TITOR-290678 format. One record per residue (C-alpha): residue number from 1; residue in three letters; x negated, y negated, z negated. Coordinates in steps of 0.05 Angstrom, whole numbers. Layout:
REM residues N
+-----+---------+--------+--------+--------+
| num | residuo |     xx |     yy |     zz |
+-----+---------+--------+--------+--------+
| NUM |     ALA |      X |      Y |      Z |
...
+-----+---------+--------+--------+--------+
***
This chain:
REM residues 452
+-----+---------+--------+--------+--------+
| num | residuo |     xx |     yy |     zz |
+-----+---------+--------+--------+--------+
|   1 |     MET |  -1713 |  -2899 |  -1363 |
|   2 |     SER |  -1683 |  -2943 |  -1418 |
|   3 |     GLU |  -1680 |  -2923 |  -1491 |
|   4 |     GLU |  -1603 |  -2921 |  -1487 |
|   5 |     ALA |  -1608 |  -2872 |  -1428 |
|   6 |     LEU |  -1655 |  -2827 |  -1468 |
|   7 |     LEU |  -1601 |  -2821 |  -1522 |
|   8 |     SER |  -1544 |  -2811 |  -1473 |
|   9 |     ALA |  -1505 |  -2746 |  -1473 |
|  10 |     ALA |  -1526 |  -2730 |  -1402 |
|  11 |     TYR |  -1600 |  -2738 |  -1415 |
|  12 |     ARG |  -1596 |  -2699 |  -1481 |
|  13 |     ARG |  -1564 |  -2641 |  -1443 |
|  14 |     ARG |  -1620 |  -2643 |  -1391 |
|  15 |     PHE |  -1671 |  -2645 |  -1446 |
|  16 |     LEU |  -1641 |  -2585 |  -1482 |
|  17 |     VAL |  -1633 |  -2545 |  -1418 |
|  18 |     LEU |  -1704 |  -2554 |  -1395 |
|  19 |     LEU |  -1735 |  -2540 |  -1462 |
|  20 |     PHE |  -1690 |  -2480 |  -1469 |
|  21 |     PHE |  -1721 |  -2452 |  -1405 |
|  22 |     VAL |  -1791 |  -2469 |  -1429 |
|  23 |     CYS |  -1775 |  -2431 |  -1493 |
|  24 |     LEU |  -1746 |  -2374 |  -1452 |
|  25 |     PHE |  -1810 |  -2362 |  -1414 |
|  26 |     ASN |  -1850 |  -2373 |  -1477 |
|  27 |     LEU |  -1821 |  -2308 |  -1505 |
|  28 |     ALA |  -1807 |  -2271 |  -1440 |
|  29 |     ASP |  -1882 |  -2271 |  -1428 |
|  30 |     ARG |  -1891 |  -2236 |  -1495 |
|  31 |     ALA |  -1831 |  -2189 |  -1489 |
|  32 |     VAL |  -1856 |  -2161 |  -1423 |
|  33 |     PHE |  -1921 |  -2140 |  -1457 |
|  34 |     SER |  -1882 |  -2104 |  -1512 |
|  35 |     VAL |  -1841 |  -2062 |  -1463 |
|  36 |     MET |  -1900 |  -2047 |  -1418 |
|  37 |     ALA |  -1943 |  -2024 |  -1477 |
|  38 |     PRO |  -1927 |  -1950 |  -1468 |
|  39 |     LEU |  -1947 |  -1952 |  -1395 |
|  40 |     MET |  -2010 |  -1992 |  -1407 |
|  41 |     ARG |  -2028 |  -1948 |  -1467 |
|  42 |     ALA |  -2034 |  -1887 |  -1422 |
|  43 |     GLU |  -2069 |  -1921 |  -1363 |
|  44 |     LEU |  -2118 |  -1963 |  -1403 |
|  45 |     HIS |  -2126 |  -1910 |  -1459 |
|  46 |     LEU |  -2105 |  -1956 |  -1516 |
|  47 |     THR |  -2094 |  -1937 |  -1588 |
|  48 |     ASP |  -2037 |  -1966 |  -1629 |
|  49 |     GLY |  -2090 |  -2008 |  -1665 |
|  50 |     GLN |  -2114 |  -2038 |  -1599 |
|  51 |     ILE |  -2043 |  -2052 |  -1577 |
|  52 |     GLY |  -2032 |  -2087 |  -1644 |
|  53 |     ILE |  -2093 |  -2131 |  -1632 |
|  54 |     LEU |  -2070 |  -2148 |  -1561 |
|  55 |     GLN |  -2000 |  -2167 |  -1585 |
|  56 |     GLY |  -2023 |  -2198 |  -1650 |
|  57 |     LEU |  -2092 |  -2221 |  -1669 |
|  58 |     SER |  -2118 |  -2237 |  -1599 |
|  59 |     PHE |  -2057 |  -2279 |  -1585 |
|  60 |     ALA |  -2055 |  -2313 |  -1653 |
|  61 |     LEU |  -2128 |  -2335 |  -1657 |
|  62 |     LEU |  -2122 |  -2391 |  -1606 |
|  63 |     TYR |  -2047 |  -2399 |  -1616 |
|  64 |     GLY |  -2058 |  -2416 |  -1689 |
|  65 |     GLY |  -2126 |  -2449 |  -1681 |
|  66 |     LEU |  -2104 |  -2497 |  -1626 |
|  67 |     GLY |  -2038 |  -2513 |  -1659 |
|  68 |     LEU |  -2068 |  -2567 |  -1704 |
|  69 |     PRO |  -2106 |  -2603 |  -1648 |
|  70 |     VAL |  -2043 |  -2600 |  -1605 |
|  71 |     GLY |  -2002 |  -2629 |  -1662 |
|  72 |     TRP |  -2053 |  -2685 |  -1671 |
|  73 |     LEU |  -2051 |  -2700 |  -1597 |
|  74 |     ALA |  -1974 |  -2698 |  -1596 |
|  75 |     ASP |  -1972 |  -2753 |  -1649 |
|  76 |     ARG |  -2015 |  -2796 |  -1604 |
|  77 |     TYR |  -2002 |  -2778 |  -1530 |
|  78 |     SER |  -1946 |  -2756 |  -1484 |
|  79 |     ARG |  -1911 |  -2694 |  -1513 |
|  80 |     ILE |  -1877 |  -2681 |  -1446 |
|  81 |     ARG |  -1944 |  -2674 |  -1411 |
|  82 |     ILE |  -1971 |  -2629 |  -1466 |
|  83 |     ILE |  -1911 |  -2582 |  -1460 |
|  84 |     ALA |  -1916 |  -2580 |  -1383 |
|  85 |     ILE |  -1991 |  -2565 |  -1383 |
|  86 |     ALA |  -1984 |  -2513 |  -1438 |
|  87 |     THR |  -1928 |  -2478 |  -1399 |
|  88 |     ALA |  -1971 |  -2475 |  -1337 |
|  89 |     ILE |  -2030 |  -2446 |  -1376 |
|  90 |     TRP |  -1991 |  -2389 |  -1410 |
|  91 |     SER |  -1953 |  -2373 |  -1345 |
|  92 |     ALA |  -2018 |  -2368 |  -1306 |
|  93 |     ALA |  -2049 |  -2324 |  -1360 |
|  94 |     THR |  -1988 |  -2278 |  -1360 |
|  95 |     THR |  -1996 |  -2270 |  -1285 |
|  96 |     ALA |  -2069 |  -2254 |  -1295 |
|  97 |     SER |  -2051 |  -2199 |  -1345 |
|  98 |     GLY |  -2025 |  -2159 |  -1286 |
|  99 |     LEU |  -2096 |  -2157 |  -1258 |
| 100 |     ALA |  -2131 |  -2129 |  -1320 |
| 101 |     THR |  -2165 |  -2062 |  -1311 |
| 102 |     ASN |  -2192 |  -2050 |  -1381 |
| 103 |     TYR |  -2182 |  -2070 |  -1454 |
| 104 |     ALA |  -2232 |  -2127 |  -1453 |
| 105 |     GLN |  -2199 |  -2161 |  -1393 |
| 106 |     MET |  -2129 |  -2153 |  -1423 |
| 107 |     LEU |  -2156 |  -2182 |  -1488 |
| 108 |     LEU |  -2180 |  -2244 |  -1451 |
| 109 |     THR |  -2114 |  -2256 |  -1417 |
| 110 |     ARG |  -2076 |  -2250 |  -1482 |
| 111 |     VAL |  -2122 |  -2300 |  -1515 |
| 112 |     CYS |  -2106 |  -2349 |  -1458 |
| 113 |     VAL |  -2031 |  -2336 |  -1466 |
| 114 |     GLY |  -2038 |  -2355 |  -1539 |
| 115 |     MET |  -2078 |  -2417 |  -1520 |
| 116 |     GLY |  -2022 |  -2441 |  -1475 |
| 117 |     GLU |  -1964 |  -2424 |  -1521 |
| 118 |     ALA |  -1997 |  -2465 |  -1577 |
| 119 |     GLY |  -1972 |  -2526 |  -1539 |
| 120 |     PHE |  -1898 |  -2513 |  -1547 |
| 121 |     THR |  -1873 |  -2516 |  -1619 |
| 122 |     ALA |  -1904 |  -2579 |  -1647 |
| 123 |     PRO |  -1887 |  -2628 |  -1590 |
| 124 |     THR |  -1818 |  -2596 |  -1581 |
| 125 |     SER |  -1800 |  -2605 |  -1655 |
| 126 |     SER |  -1822 |  -2677 |  -1653 |
| 127 |     LEU |  -1783 |  -2692 |  -1589 |
| 128 |     VAL |  -1720 |  -2662 |  -1619 |
| 129 |     ALA |  -1727 |  -2710 |  -1678 |
| 130 |     ASP |  -1732 |  -2769 |  -1630 |
| 131 |     HIS |  -1669 |  -2749 |  -1591 |
| 132 |     PHE |  -1622 |  -2727 |  -1647 |
| 133 |     PRO |  -1602 |  -2754 |  -1716 |
| 134 |     PRO |  -1622 |  -2715 |  -1778 |
| 135 |     GLN |  -1555 |  -2679 |  -1786 |
| 136 |     ARG |  -1561 |  -2650 |  -1715 |
| 137 |     ARG |  -1634 |  -2630 |  -1712 |
| 138 |     ALA |  -1628 |  -2559 |  -1738 |
| 139 |     SER |  -1571 |  -2544 |  -1689 |
| 140 |     ALA |  -1608 |  -2578 |  -1630 |
| 141 |     MET |  -1670 |  -2537 |  -1646 |
| 142 |     GLY |  -1625 |  -2476 |  -1650 |
| 143 |     VAL |  -1600 |  -2488 |  -1579 |
| 144 |     ILE |  -1671 |  -2494 |  -1553 |
| 145 |     MET |  -1692 |  -2432 |  -1592 |
| 146 |     LEU |  -1637 |  -2393 |  -1559 |
| 147 |     GLY |  -1691 |  -2386 |  -1506 |
| 148 |     LEU |  -1723 |  -2335 |  -1552 |
| 149 |     PRO |  -1668 |  -2283 |  -1549 |
| 150 |     VAL |  -1652 |  -2297 |  -1476 |
| 151 |     GLY |  -1726 |  -2293 |  -1460 |
| 152 |     THR |  -1729 |  -2227 |  -1498 |
| 153 |     VAL |  -1672 |  -2199 |  -1457 |
| 154 |     ILE |  -1702 |  -2222 |  -1390 |
| 155 |     GLY |  -1773 |  -2201 |  -1409 |
| 156 |     ALA |  -1749 |  -2133 |  -1435 |
| 157 |     VAL |  -1694 |  -2115 |  -1386 |
| 158 |     GLY |  -1723 |  -2149 |  -1325 |
| 159 |     GLY |  -1794 |  -2129 |  -1342 |
| 160 |     GLY |  -1772 |  -2057 |  -1357 |
| 161 |     TYR |  -1736 |  -2051 |  -1290 |
| 162 |     VAL |  -1794 |  -2080 |  -1250 |
| 163 |     GLY |  -1844 |  -2038 |  -1289 |
| 164 |     GLN |  -1805 |  -1974 |  -1278 |
| 165 |     GLN |  -1797 |  -1987 |  -1204 |
| 166 |     PHE |  -1862 |  -2020 |  -1184 |
| 167 |     GLY |  -1911 |  -2011 |  -1242 |
| 168 |     TRP |  -1930 |  -2051 |  -1304 |
| 169 |     ARG |  -1974 |  -2099 |  -1265 |
| 170 |     ALA |  -1915 |  -2123 |  -1222 |
| 171 |     ALA |  -1876 |  -2137 |  -1286 |
| 172 |     PHE |  -1928 |  -2188 |  -1308 |
| 173 |     PHE |  -1927 |  -2222 |  -1240 |
| 174 |     ALA |  -1851 |  -2226 |  -1241 |
| 175 |     LEU |  -1849 |  -2260 |  -1310 |
| 176 |     GLY |  -1911 |  -2304 |  -1302 |
| 177 |     LEU |  -1900 |  -2339 |  -1236 |
| 178 |     PRO |  -1831 |  -2371 |  -1251 |
| 179 |     GLY |  -1860 |  -2406 |  -1312 |
| 180 |     LEU |  -1904 |  -2448 |  -1266 |
| 181 |     ALA |  -1842 |  -2476 |  -1232 |
| 182 |     ILE |  -1811 |  -2493 |  -1300 |
| 183 |     ALA |  -1875 |  -2531 |  -1319 |
| 184 |     LEU |  -1867 |  -2575 |  -1257 |
| 185 |     LEU |  -1794 |  -2588 |  -1271 |
| 186 |     ALA |  -1808 |  -2609 |  -1342 |
| 187 |     MET |  -1861 |  -2659 |  -1319 |
| 188 |     TRP |  -1815 |  -2686 |  -1265 |
| 189 |     LEU |  -1748 |  -2691 |  -1300 |
| 190 |     LEU |  -1765 |  -2709 |  -1373 |
| 191 |     ARG |  -1789 |  -2775 |  -1401 |
| 192 |     GLU |  -1829 |  -2790 |  -1463 |
| 193 |     PRO |  -1785 |  -2826 |  -1515 |
| 194 |     PRO |  -1808 |  -2879 |  -1566 |
| 195 |     ARG |  -1826 |  -2848 |  -1633 |
| 196 |     GLY |  -1769 |  -2850 |  -1683 |
| 197 |     LEU |  -1718 |  -2868 |  -1629 |
| 198 |     ALA |  -1660 |  -2829 |  -1660 |
| 199 |     ASP |  -1676 |  -2857 |  -1729 |
| 200 |     GLY |  -1652 |  -2925 |  -1707 |
| 201 |     PRO |  -1685 |  -2989 |  -1681 |
| 202 |     THR |  -1721 |  -3004 |  -1746 |
| 203 |     ALA |  -1758 |  -2938 |  -1747 |
| 204 |     ALA |  -1773 |  -2940 |  -1672 |
| 205 |     SER |  -1799 |  -3011 |  -1671 |
| 206 |     ALA |  -1840 |  -3000 |  -1734 |
| 207 |     GLN |  -1874 |  -2941 |  -1702 |
| 208 |     ALA |  -1884 |  -2976 |  -1635 |
| 209 |     GLN |  -1913 |  -3038 |  -1667 |
| 210 |     ALA |  -1955 |  -3005 |  -1721 |
| 211 |     LYS |  -2026 |  -3030 |  -1722 |
| 212 |     ARG |  -2052 |  -2983 |  -1774 |
| 213 |     ASP |  -2084 |  -2916 |  -1758 |
| 214 |     LEU |  -2040 |  -2855 |  -1756 |
| 215 |     PRO |  -2043 |  -2809 |  -1818 |
| 216 |     SER |  -2102 |  -2762 |  -1822 |
| 217 |     LEU |  -2094 |  -2687 |  -1820 |
| 218 |     GLY |  -2110 |  -2684 |  -1894 |
| 219 |     ALA |  -2054 |  -2734 |  -1908 |
| 220 |     VAL |  -2004 |  -2689 |  -1871 |
| 221 |     PHE |  -2027 |  -2627 |  -1910 |
| 222 |     ARG |  -2020 |  -2666 |  -1976 |
| 223 |     HIS |  -1950 |  -2688 |  -1956 |
| 224 |     LEU |  -1928 |  -2617 |  -1940 |
| 225 |     PHE |  -1957 |  -2584 |  -2001 |
| 226 |     ALA |  -1939 |  -2638 |  -2051 |
| 227 |     SER |  -1865 |  -2626 |  -2038 |
| 228 |     PRO |  -1838 |  -2562 |  -2070 |
| 229 |     THR |  -1786 |  -2558 |  -2015 |
| 230 |     LEU |  -1834 |  -2564 |  -1957 |
| 231 |     ARG |  -1887 |  -2521 |  -1990 |
| 232 |     ASN |  -1839 |  -2463 |  -2002 |
| 233 |     VAL |  -1806 |  -2464 |  -1933 |
| 234 |     LEU |  -1876 |  -2467 |  -1901 |
| 235 |     ILE |  -1900 |  -2407 |  -1941 |
| 236 |     GLY |  -1834 |  -2369 |  -1937 |
| 237 |     GLY |  -1826 |  -2379 |  -1862 |
| 238 |     SER |  -1898 |  -2356 |  -1849 |
| 239 |     ILE |  -1887 |  -2292 |  -1890 |
| 240 |     CYS |  -1822 |  -2278 |  -1852 |
| 241 |     ALA |  -1861 |  -2283 |  -1787 |
| 242 |     VAL |  -1902 |  -2221 |  -1808 |
| 243 |     GLY |  -1839 |  -2179 |  -1807 |
| 244 |     ILE |  -1810 |  -2212 |  -1744 |
| 245 |     GLN |  -1872 |  -2202 |  -1701 |
| 246 |     GLY |  -1890 |  -2133 |  -1729 |
| 247 |     VAL |  -1821 |  -2106 |  -1712 |
| 248 |     ALA |  -1811 |  -2142 |  -1646 |
| 249 |     GLN |  -1877 |  -2121 |  -1615 |
| 250 |     PHE |  -1869 |  -2047 |  -1632 |
| 251 |     MET |  -1793 |  -2037 |  -1625 |
| 252 |     PRO |  -1796 |  -2013 |  -1552 |
| 253 |     LEU |  -1851 |  -1963 |  -1570 |
| 254 |     PHE |  -1809 |  -1941 |  -1630 |
| 255 |     PHE |  -1750 |  -1925 |  -1583 |
| 256 |     VAL |  -1795 |  -1887 |  -1534 |
| 257 |     ARG |  -1826 |  -1844 |  -1589 |
| 258 |     THR |  -1766 |  -1833 |  -1634 |
| 259 |     PHE |  -1713 |  -1819 |  -1581 |
| 260 |     SER |  -1757 |  -1797 |  -1521 |
| 261 |     MET |  -1729 |  -1853 |  -1478 |
| 262 |     PRO |  -1756 |  -1872 |  -1410 |
| 263 |     ILE |  -1788 |  -1941 |  -1407 |
| 264 |     ARG |  -1730 |  -1975 |  -1371 |
| 265 |     GLU |  -1678 |  -1949 |  -1421 |
| 266 |     ALA |  -1721 |  -1967 |  -1481 |
| 267 |     ALA |  -1735 |  -2036 |  -1453 |
| 268 |     THR |  -1661 |  -2050 |  -1440 |
| 269 |     LEU |  -1642 |  -2027 |  -1510 |
| 270 |     PHE |  -1696 |  -2070 |  -1540 |
| 271 |     GLY |  -1674 |  -2130 |  -1500 |
| 272 |     LEU |  -1601 |  -2123 |  -1520 |
| 273 |     VAL |  -1616 |  -2108 |  -1593 |
| 274 |     SER |  -1668 |  -2163 |  -1602 |
| 275 |     GLY |  -1638 |  -2215 |  -1555 |
| 276 |     GLY |  -1566 |  -2211 |  -1578 |
| 277 |     SER |  -1582 |  -2209 |  -1652 |
| 278 |     LEU |  -1634 |  -2265 |  -1648 |
| 279 |     ALA |  -1583 |  -2309 |  -1613 |
| 280 |     ILE |  -1533 |  -2298 |  -1668 |
| 281 |     GLY |  -1585 |  -2309 |  -1722 |
| 282 |     LEU |  -1610 |  -2374 |  -1692 |
| 283 |     LEU |  -1539 |  -2402 |  -1682 |
| 284 |     ALA |  -1516 |  -2380 |  -1751 |
| 285 |     GLY |  -1578 |  -2410 |  -1783 |
| 286 |     GLY |  -1577 |  -2475 |  -1745 |
| 287 |     PHE |  -1503 |  -2492 |  -1739 |
| 288 |     GLY |  -1482 |  -2455 |  -1802 |
| 289 |     THR |  -1531 |  -2489 |  -1849 |
| 290 |     ASP |  -1519 |  -2558 |  -1817 |
| 291 |     ARG |  -1445 |  -2551 |  -1832 |
| 292 |     ALA |  -1454 |  -2520 |  -1902 |
| 293 |     ALA |  -1505 |  -2574 |  -1921 |
| 294 |     ARG |  -1449 |  -2626 |  -1917 |
| 295 |     HIS |  -1420 |  -2596 |  -1980 |
| 296 |     ASP |  -1484 |  -2572 |  -2015 |
| 297 |     PRO |  -1554 |  -2597 |  -1995 |
| 298 |     ARG |  -1586 |  -2531 |  -2017 |
| 299 |     TRP |  -1557 |  -2490 |  -1960 |
| 300 |     PRO |  -1613 |  -2501 |  -1908 |
| 301 |     ALA |  -1657 |  -2460 |  -1955 |
| 302 |     LEU |  -1604 |  -2420 |  -1994 |
| 303 |     GLY |  -1574 |  -2389 |  -1931 |
| 304 |     PRO |  -1640 |  -2361 |  -1906 |
| 305 |     ALA |  -1657 |  -2336 |  -1976 |
| 306 |     ILE |  -1594 |  -2294 |  -1980 |
| 307 |     ALA |  -1603 |  -2267 |  -1910 |
| 308 |     LEU |  -1675 |  -2248 |  -1923 |
| 309 |     LEU |  -1656 |  -2206 |  -1984 |
| 310 |     VAL |  -1611 |  -2162 |  -1942 |
| 311 |     THR |  -1656 |  -2158 |  -1881 |
| 312 |     PRO |  -1709 |  -2108 |  -1906 |
| 313 |     VAL |  -1656 |  -2060 |  -1931 |
| 314 |     LEU |  -1623 |  -2057 |  -1863 |
| 315 |     PHE |  -1689 |  -2047 |  -1827 |
| 316 |     ILE |  -1716 |  -1993 |  -1873 |
| 317 |     ILE |  -1652 |  -1952 |  -1868 |
| 318 |     GLY |  -1650 |  -1963 |  -1793 |
| 319 |     PHE |  -1721 |  -1939 |  -1780 |
| 320 |     GLY |  -1705 |  -1876 |  -1819 |
| 321 |     GLN |  -1646 |  -1854 |  -1776 |
| 322 |     SER |  -1650 |  -1796 |  -1727 |
| 323 |     THR |  -1596 |  -1817 |  -1677 |
| 324 |     VAL |  -1591 |  -1878 |  -1633 |
| 325 |     THR |  -1524 |  -1909 |  -1653 |
| 326 |     PRO |  -1536 |  -1919 |  -1728 |
| 327 |     THR |  -1607 |  -1941 |  -1714 |
| 328 |     VAL |  -1584 |  -1995 |  -1666 |
| 329 |     VAL |  -1528 |  -2020 |  -1712 |
| 330 |     LEU |  -1576 |  -2027 |  -1771 |
| 331 |     LEU |  -1631 |  -2059 |  -1729 |
| 332 |     VAL |  -1583 |  -2110 |  -1701 |
| 333 |     GLY |  -1563 |  -2130 |  -1772 |
| 334 |     GLY |  -1636 |  -2135 |  -1792 |
| 335 |     CYS |  -1654 |  -2178 |  -1732 |
| 336 |     ILE |  -1596 |  -2226 |  -1746 |
| 337 |     GLY |  -1618 |  -2235 |  -1818 |
| 338 |     ALA |  -1690 |  -2244 |  -1798 |
| 339 |     MET |  -1677 |  -2305 |  -1753 |
| 340 |     ILE |  -1628 |  -2345 |  -1796 |
| 341 |     HIS |  -1686 |  -2382 |  -1829 |
| 342 |     TYR |  -1719 |  -2411 |  -1766 |
| 343 |     GLY |  -1674 |  -2469 |  -1746 |
| 344 |     PRO |  -1663 |  -2494 |  -1818 |
| 345 |     THR |  -1738 |  -2490 |  -1831 |
| 346 |     ILE |  -1754 |  -2535 |  -1772 |
| 347 |     GLY |  -1698 |  -2582 |  -1792 |
| 348 |     ILE |  -1723 |  -2587 |  -1865 |
| 349 |     ILE |  -1794 |  -2602 |  -1842 |
| 350 |     GLN |  -1773 |  -2656 |  -1792 |
| 351 |     ASN |  -1722 |  -2688 |  -1839 |
| 352 |     ARG |  -1771 |  -2694 |  -1897 |
| 353 |     THR |  -1831 |  -2717 |  -1857 |
| 354 |     PRO |  -1846 |  -2789 |  -1835 |
| 355 |     VAL |  -1841 |  -2805 |  -1760 |
| 356 |     ASP |  -1917 |  -2810 |  -1751 |
| 357 |     MET |  -1930 |  -2742 |  -1782 |
| 358 |     ARG |  -1876 |  -2699 |  -1749 |
| 359 |     SER |  -1916 |  -2667 |  -1692 |
| 360 |     THR |  -1975 |  -2651 |  -1738 |
| 361 |     ALA |  -1928 |  -2623 |  -1791 |
| 362 |     ALA |  -1895 |  -2579 |  -1739 |
| 363 |     ALA |  -1963 |  -2557 |  -1715 |
| 364 |     ILE |  -1984 |  -2537 |  -1785 |
| 365 |     PHE |  -1921 |  -2495 |  -1791 |
| 366 |     ALA |  -1933 |  -2464 |  -1722 |
| 367 |     MET |  -2005 |  -2448 |  -1741 |
| 368 |     CYS |  -1984 |  -2414 |  -1806 |
| 369 |     TYR |  -1927 |  -2378 |  -1770 |
| 370 |     ALA |  -1974 |  -2353 |  -1717 |
| 371 |     LEU |  -2033 |  -2333 |  -1760 |
| 372 |     ALA |  -1989 |  -2298 |  -1811 |
| 373 |     GLY |  -1937 |  -2269 |  -1763 |
| 374 |     THR |  -1969 |  -2258 |  -1696 |
| 375 |     GLY |  -2038 |  -2249 |  -1726 |
| 376 |     ILE |  -2021 |  -2201 |  -1783 |
| 377 |     GLY |  -1954 |  -2170 |  -1764 |
| 378 |     PRO |  -1969 |  -2129 |  -1701 |
| 379 |     THR |  -2041 |  -2117 |  -1721 |
| 380 |     PHE |  -2019 |  -2089 |  -1788 |
| 381 |     VAL |  -1966 |  -2044 |  -1756 |
| 382 |     GLY |  -2014 |  -2019 |  -1703 |
| 383 |     PHE |  -2070 |  -1998 |  -1751 |
| 384 |     ALA |  -2020 |  -1973 |  -1804 |
| 385 |     SER |  -1986 |  -1931 |  -1751 |
| 386 |     ASP |  -2053 |  -1898 |  -1731 |
| 387 |     HIS |  -2071 |  -1886 |  -1804 |
| 388 |     LEU |  -2003 |  -1858 |  -1825 |
| 389 |     ALA |  -1999 |  -1815 |  -1762 |
| 390 |     ALA |  -2067 |  -1785 |  -1780 |
| 391 |     LEU |  -2042 |  -1770 |  -1850 |
| 392 |     ALA |  -1981 |  -1735 |  -1821 |
| 393 |     PHE |  -2023 |  -1693 |  -1772 |
| 394 |     ASP |  -2056 |  -1628 |  -1792 |
| 395 |     GLY |  -2123 |  -1638 |  -1759 |
| 396 |     ASP |  -2167 |  -1691 |  -1726 |
| 397 |     TYR |  -2113 |  -1738 |  -1700 |
| 398 |     ALA |  -2161 |  -1789 |  -1668 |
| 399 |     ARG |  -2195 |  -1735 |  -1626 |
| 400 |     LEU |  -2138 |  -1687 |  -1610 |
| 401 |     CYS |  -2084 |  -1740 |  -1599 |
| 402 |     ALA |  -2124 |  -1792 |  -1561 |
| 403 |     PRO |  -2079 |  -1835 |  -1516 |
| 404 |     GLY |  -2077 |  -1806 |  -1446 |
| 405 |     ARG |  -2121 |  -1748 |  -1466 |
| 406 |     THR |  -2078 |  -1707 |  -1514 |
| 407 |     ALA |  -2095 |  -1633 |  -1512 |
| 408 |     ALA |  -2036 |  -1594 |  -1483 |
| 409 |     GLU |  -2029 |  -1546 |  -1542 |
| 410 |     PHE |  -2023 |  -1605 |  -1590 |
| 411 |     THR |  -1973 |  -1647 |  -1551 |
| 412 |     THR |  -1913 |  -1632 |  -1596 |
| 413 |     ALA |  -1951 |  -1640 |  -1661 |
| 414 |     CYS |  -1984 |  -1705 |  -1637 |
| 415 |     ALA |  -1916 |  -1734 |  -1616 |
| 416 |     ALA |  -1886 |  -1718 |  -1683 |
| 417 |     ALA |  -1943 |  -1750 |  -1721 |
| 418 |     SER |  -1942 |  -1812 |  -1679 |
| 419 |     ARG |  -1866 |  -1820 |  -1690 |
| 420 |     THR |  -1875 |  -1812 |  -1765 |
| 421 |     GLY |  -1934 |  -1860 |  -1768 |
| 422 |     LEU |  -1900 |  -1916 |  -1729 |
| 423 |     ALA |  -1833 |  -1911 |  -1767 |
| 424 |     ARG |  -1869 |  -1914 |  -1835 |
| 425 |     ALA |  -1913 |  -1972 |  -1813 |
| 426 |     LEU |  -1851 |  -2012 |  -1792 |
| 427 |     MET |  -1818 |  -1997 |  -1859 |
| 428 |     LEU |  -1878 |  -2025 |  -1895 |
| 429 |     CYS |  -1880 |  -2087 |  -1851 |
| 430 |     VAL |  -1808 |  -2109 |  -1864 |
| 431 |     LEU |  -1820 |  -2114 |  -1939 |
| 432 |     ALA |  -1848 |  -2183 |  -1922 |
| 433 |     TYR |  -1777 |  -2209 |  -1916 |
| 434 |     GLY |  -1763 |  -2198 |  -1990 |
| 435 |     TRP |  -1825 |  -2238 |  -2008 |
| 436 |     GLY |  -1803 |  -2294 |  -1961 |
| 437 |     ALA |  -1734 |  -2295 |  -1994 |
| 438 |     VAL |  -1766 |  -2314 |  -2060 |
| 439 |     HIS |  -1797 |  -2377 |  -2030 |
| 440 |     TYR |  -1731 |  -2398 |  -1997 |
| 441 |     PHE |  -1696 |  -2391 |  -2064 |
| 442 |     LEU |  -1750 |  -2436 |  -2094 |
| 443 |     ALA |  -1740 |  -2486 |  -2038 |
| 444 |     ALA |  -1664 |  -2486 |  -2049 |
| 445 |     ARG |  -1675 |  -2501 |  -2122 |
| 446 |     ALA |  -1721 |  -2559 |  -2104 |
| 447 |     LEU |  -1669 |  -2586 |  -2054 |
| 448 |     GLY |  -1618 |  -2585 |  -2110 |
| 449 |     ARG |  -1664 |  -2624 |  -2156 |
| 450 |     GLU |  -1678 |  -2676 |  -2101 |
| 451 |     ALA |  -1603 |  -2685 |  -2088 |
| 452 |     ARG |  -1590 |  -2697 |  -2162 |
+-----+---------+--------+--------+--------+
***
């Protein structure tokens, strides 16, 4: 396929559609775990802390650890092949999750899911930069990242329905197997573009003909942390991820405990709340800041900063409500504010990084995002929930309220303590957004200085 064809409107649409579906299954495979957690908790006798590790630390270890090697490879080898292979790995691991019979086996499958999903963000960000000019990269990334909310809805609603009807194991099979087909389609229908293609013939030919070695990992780190703009969006985005993942992984369990919902109803509500609001946040962040930046170059960082100041307030009030409707309205607002930063952050990193560093720079951001967000967020909420529930319970909470073994005479008291513990843990977790807002304000100030 010629270079002109790779920049054609038809091929760009194909590229966006296929990577949208890759992104969709990337999150659907995580969402189905969140909504199946209450069922697995009883059958496998899991504590909130163990659920937090399964959704957080176990996933993040290889997801973050492999991100840098994947970014290094993506700057040197076919990014299309890396994405296809990675999609096949995490889809197979999700399918295998349905076969787990104990905590150790489930832990292994989640580690493998993280290993596969490490191959998505870095090569995708780099490919977007090769297909779209700088002023369209945040919005193009926003279109691909719409797979996150759609995947959340499909993983939550579809997984909830299948889990309610056929058991939690069937839900993992239903979400894992289609990802293998998407991996094959990506390999078959997409082509690897020349580096720097969308930056014009000079950049593309310079990259293609370069005889020098590609930058070292240390050089990419120095580039990112030497720039106040890049340094602050990297830190701020990673801190935001703590709140995003902590809330997302425990929201279905929050609905089940707080409002005594059946799994299918809680899963549907989670999918609609999370999916709809994430879509709005991604589109508002990507397209909104692209448009606003035409008038003021600070908006790619200033927009997220403002949204992140309001986000924790909405979440804290929402988690303290006692009825469904005000809770849902406030959580929707919080989820919208939480995702506005993502598209602009990717755009800032790609626009301010040389062609031969883009995949590695994106991998560094993905690593920080995963280790801080997926590694700390759900793990913190899980252990904080157990601890705060024990403080709210008059007695030996760990013994009398053990998952799947709660003594009948303590059922009501245990349920009340677990509700209190989880709500308070989530309130603590969302304070991370306020901290992240500070770094985006600093990045906006740096963007203003650079423009002047």
